[in-house]
Phi, psi and omega in degrees: 000320179295313178300317182296319180297315180292319180299315180296320177297313182298320181293320185279313190263333190251310187298324181293341182255358189299314182296319179295317179294323177295314182297321181274351185050051184206132175288135174287104186292344175293343177284338188299306179295329178293319177293324178296319181295328179280345182100003184288344180259001180235031185298323182256013183253126178299153181299331180299337180248022174090006183270177178279330178058036181283163179286168186296325178293317178297324177296319179296319178300317180297316180293323177301313181294323177292324177295325175301326184273317183196115182300319181293314179296319179297321179297318178295321179292317179297314180294320178303311184285306189282325185257323184273310184276321186304313181300323180290316180293323185274326188240350183284156173277178186299319180295318179295319179296314182294327183287318191253324191291317182303315180292326178288322182294330179264345185083002182300323181260356180122201182251157180277157184212145178232133181246099176250305189296143176235161184303326182259005182204112179263281183287336184273082181291317185295315182264343188265349183277119181249344179297126186246143172237120182250129180279115177239105184068239180255021182228146167271129176252116189252133174222138179151198181210154178229157181224151176059048182263120184278138171074356191298331179288346178250007190256143173280337183210145176239124177283118193241127176275121183233152172273113184255351177232110183285351182297121180301337181279353184290332176058231184291349179266013184271354186237157181218153171264126184235135178279120181241108174302137187286350175265012179290131178304140179094348176269117183249122177260116184281165180304154182299145176291146176267107192248160177292317184217189187038047189287340178288340181270121183284134181229131187222157165269153179233148170233131178252117178239098182051047177283122184251124176228155183300150180305323184284002179282354177287143178277126184062264182212157177301144179096355181260002190296317183293317177300316181295319180296316180294322178294321177297318181294327176305311178294322179297327181291327174297318180295318179293323175299317178296318179299318179296321177299319178296318177298314181296321178299317179296316179295319179298315180299318178297316182293318180296318179298314180295321183295329179288333185264324186288128181261137173206135181056038171085008180201162178302142182295342175297342179275352179270135187299325181301319180284319180301318182295319178299317182286328176294317177296320180297314181298319180293316180294323177298315180296318179297317179295319180302315182288328174297316178297314183295324178296315179299318179296319179296318178297319177300315182295327180282355183075021180264159176302137182215015181300313180296315182294324177294319178294319177298315181298315180293315180301307184292315185295318184287321178289326174299315184298319180297318179292316180296318179292323176297316181290329176297319176297320179298319178298319180281348181063225182300325179294329178295335179273356183259149176288356177295332179244149188284348186295331176299314179292317181299319178298316178297321179295321183293333186298330181289333192297333178275001181248307186291149180058039179102115181295168176301325179295320177293321178300319179294325175296314180299312181296314183300317181296323183280328180277342183257327191237003181238000000 
């Protein structure tokens, strides 16, 4: 019932606007309250704070269905839930939860955002984070810059990873997650990036110039930021895997529909073995990826370790999606390369999935370390 409800919403409200949002490189903000009303913005927010409080598998299903409709919108929803809301719900104190989660869960105050990546450091969080927060009296004074930050132009608050201990010996205890309201003086949100795909999802660089926030805006306690960020990314990878499955499903459906209609050599091209084999492989790979994603989500819901499984799900699902979308274009031939059909846009959207929230190379490192040394 949950899948059907989300699918019907996505088909009616989102998919029909996907091409327009891509062309305009802008999320239709009118969708935000509608998504909030359905519970799509409170997937990781407990009901006590106005959220849907659904289980991890239901959350993955929702992101999958949104990905089927529009990759950019789905990316903003996934980042909002997994990256923006989750750290506050999981690590915030009661005051922080009450202040931020209700408005985020309904979309009334906007979408959630997390700032990890910096211009000089993507995958290397421990060594690449240069943004510093210095405690002066009862305030954190933040200086630095962030890059490729999703949703921040629509967010009331951005959860920001900062280096709070300059001691080189501090290691993984040198960083903290700090809540920074986006209207704080000194926080500059730069114009949106011009991207190849997922163009409906806003992405920005940030600059922090003597940004002052209260001491109590740190999540839990100073020094826990790297652990919190890595735990957040585990859940985010399940979401990106689910999104990739949705994109691949949409591309597959378009290719199968076209193959049944397009005539070549006296019969529909779906009757030719070369086309059948591509679609048979696609259907099989989508199912395999779907179950990897669902398994990781189930482990998360059970409170069991799932870092390896989340990395496996994201790695397989995102690389699968790129291949399925590529083959969908091949099935459509020249039309697949045209904006007249959606597979061109879906392919562009899928390309990011092997990069964001940990590249495929990072996923292989995570998997390799766990299967060899743990």
